[in-house]
C-alpha distance (Angstrom), angle and dihedral (degrees) to the residues before:
residue distance angle dihedral
M1 . . .
I2 3.73 . .
R3 3.82 113.4 .
P4 3.77 122.1 -154.3
L5 3.81 108.9 -103.9
F6 3.82 95.7 -140.9
S7 3.69 94.8 49.2
M8 3.82 84.6 67.4
I9 3.77 94.0 48.5
P10 3.87 98.1 75.8
A11 3.75 90.6 53.3
I12 3.82 92.1 47.3
L13 3.86 91.1 47.5
C14 3.74 89.8 53.0
L15 3.74 93.0 48.6
A16 3.76 90.1 50.7
G17 3.78 89.9 52.7
C18 3.81 89.9 -109.3
S19 3.84 87.2 -74.2
V20 3.80 89.7 137.1
V21 3.77 94.6 61.4
T22 3.79 109.4 94.1
P23 3.78 121.5 -134.3
A24 3.81 90.2 -127.1
G25 3.80 88.6 48.1
L26 3.73 92.0 52.3
S27 3.77 91.3 48.2
E28 3.84 92.7 49.2
A29 3.78 91.8 47.9
M30 3.83 90.4 51.9
R31 3.80 91.6 49.5
L32 3.85 92.6 51.6
D33 3.82 109.8 95.8
P34 3.79 101.9 -158.6
L35 3.88 90.1 -164.8
Q36 3.77 96.6 53.2
T37 3.81 104.6 29.7
N38 3.75 114.6 103.1
P39 3.83 103.5 -113.7
G40 3.76 90.4 -140.7
D41 3.79 88.7 61.6
I42 3.84 95.7 60.1
A43 3.79 120.7 97.6
V44 3.80 128.7 175.5
A45 3.75 125.7 -163.7
V46 3.81 124.0 -160.2
S47 3.83 125.3 -168.1
V48 3.80 113.1 -153.8
P49 3.76 136.1 162.0
D50 3.84 113.9 -75.1
A51 3.82 86.9 -112.9
V52 3.79 90.5 71.7
Q53 3.81 116.8 86.2
L54 3.86 117.9 -165.1
R55 3.76 129.7 -173.3
D56 3.89 137.9 -175.0
G57 3.78 108.9 -60.7
D58 3.78 95.0 21.0
A59 3.84 88.0 108.5
T60 3.78 128.9 48.1
L61 3.78 138.2 -167.6
Y62 3.76 120.0 -138.4
L63 3.88 122.2 -159.7
G64 3.78 116.9 -179.6
F65 3.75 144.7 159.8
Q66 3.81 121.0 -158.5
P67 3.85 110.0 -162.7
A68 3.84 113.6 -135.2
D69 3.91 86.1 -131.8
A70 3.85 100.8 81.5
S71 3.86 89.5 -154.2
L72 3.81 89.7 69.0
E73 3.78 120.6 83.4
P74 3.83 118.3 -116.8
L75 3.84 117.3 -107.8
E76 3.79 107.2 -135.8
T77 3.78 146.7 142.1
T78 3.73 137.7 179.9
V79 3.79 118.7 -155.3
P80 3.82 132.5 -174.0
L81 3.81 117.8 -111.1
G82 3.75 122.6 -139.8
I83 3.73 127.2 -140.6
K84 3.77 111.3 -112.3
S85 3.78 111.3 -127.2
T86 3.83 94.3 -153.9
G87 3.79 121.9 100.7
D88 3.84 88.8 -117.6
L89 3.82 101.5 134.6
P90 3.81 128.3 159.2
R91 3.83 88.9 -125.7
A92 3.77 139.0 -23.0
P93 3.81 111.2 -69.7
L94 3.80 115.6 -102.3
A95 3.76 119.9 -119.2
G96 3.82 110.1 -69.6
K97 3.83 92.6 15.1
S98 3.79 138.1 106.4
I99 3.76 124.7 -159.5
F100 3.77 118.7 -148.9
V101 3.77 119.7 -163.5
F102 3.85 115.9 -155.9
D103 3.74 131.7 -171.3
I104 3.84 134.4 178.0
T105 3.73 112.8 -91.0
P106 3.83 117.0 -122.2
E107 3.83 91.4 -107.0
G108 3.79 88.9 48.2
A109 3.81 91.1 49.2
E110 3.82 90.7 55.8
T111 3.84 89.5 51.2
V112 3.79 94.2 48.7
S113 3.81 91.0 45.5
E114 3.84 88.8 56.4
I115 3.80 91.5 50.3
Q116 3.82 91.4 46.0
K117 3.81 88.5 55.7
Q118 3.74 93.3 47.7
I119 3.79 92.2 51.1
R120 3.80 92.9 45.9
D121 3.85 89.4 50.3
A122 3.83 90.3 48.1
K123 3.79 90.9 50.5
A124 3.76 93.3 46.2
A125 3.81 88.5 53.3
G126 3.81 87.1 58.0
T127 3.88 99.3 -100.4
E128 3.83 110.3 156.0
G129 3.75 118.5 -152.3
L130 3.79 151.9 123.7
G131 3.83 123.6 -81.6
T132 3.74 126.4 -154.1
L133 3.83 131.7 -166.5
S134 3.79 117.3 -179.2
V135 3.80 142.2 156.5
S136 3.74 122.4 -142.5
V137 3.76 131.3 -171.6
N138 3.91 102.2 -144.0
G139 3.78 100.9 167.7
G140 3.76 144.4 24.8
C141 3.70 131.1 104.2
L142 3.81 143.8 -126.4
T143 3.78 121.7 -102.2
A144 3.85 89.6 -172.2
E145 3.77 140.4 -13.2
P146 3.88 109.2 -71.5
D147 3.82 113.4 -110.1
N148 3.88 118.9 -130.2
G149 3.77 101.5 6.3
F150 3.84 133.5 -46.2
F151 3.79 101.7 -81.7
V152 3.78 118.1 -177.8
S153 3.83 131.4 -179.6
T154 3.77 131.6 175.6
W155 3.90 140.0 -152.2
L156 3.74 134.3 -168.4
R157 3.81 132.8 -153.1
A158 3.81 117.1 -171.9
A159 3.82 96.5 -175.7
P160 3.86 131.4 42.0
S161 3.85 90.0 -131.0
G162 3.79 92.7 45.3
E163 3.76 130.0 89.6
F164 3.82 126.6 -108.4
V165 3.80 111.3 -100.8
Q166 3.78 117.4 -154.1
L167 3.78 109.2 -116.0
T168 3.84 98.8 -179.1
R169 3.75 133.8 22.5
E170 3.75 116.3 -133.8
A171 3.79 112.5 -64.8
D172 3.71 124.3 -174.1
L173 3.80 109.8 -124.5
L174 3.77 94.4 -179.7
P175 3.91 93.8 97.7
A176 3.85 88.8 50.8
T177 3.87 89.7 57.7
G178 3.82 91.4 52.2
D179 3.82 86.1 -104.7
D180 3.82 87.7 -64.5
P181 3.90 113.6 103.1
S182 3.81 89.4 -174.3
K183 3.81 85.8 75.9
V184 3.83 86.1 66.7
W185 3.82 99.2 34.0
P186 3.75 133.1 21.7
A187 3.77 122.4 -137.0
C188 3.79 115.8 -84.3
């Protein structure tokens, strides 16, 4: 069974005492208004070992709102992310690393815009609840065994003219895979 990479990251971050979250990343995440930001403006970059190959749709963005009143249905959507083909990277990849930059596809942006409006309307009507915005890597494959750990870091850009801000420092996910990355990704 292939497990999403980023569904493991929150647990790893907590185990690490949140020491991998950068101050600039925390600040950028706090400035991002997921209900007002144009979905087409959001870009996410992920640094992974060269041995990981990702394609369009291998990453997804989830936006959801769980009303405090359990009798109300959650408002949520998950949309596939596409790999940007431009050379727009947060930095040059380190030796043995690849950086993949993802954005929301035009079709996905429409879907996210619809959910944003539904959540804004619910909140305007006085509905209390908890919102969630997350990115998951749900696909991809290994071209080889990664050398020297399975280090991953992430960046966020909330405006096309803005710069990428590093959200997380490199964290070794190898222990979370039971020292076996093939539990997360199959061979290509």
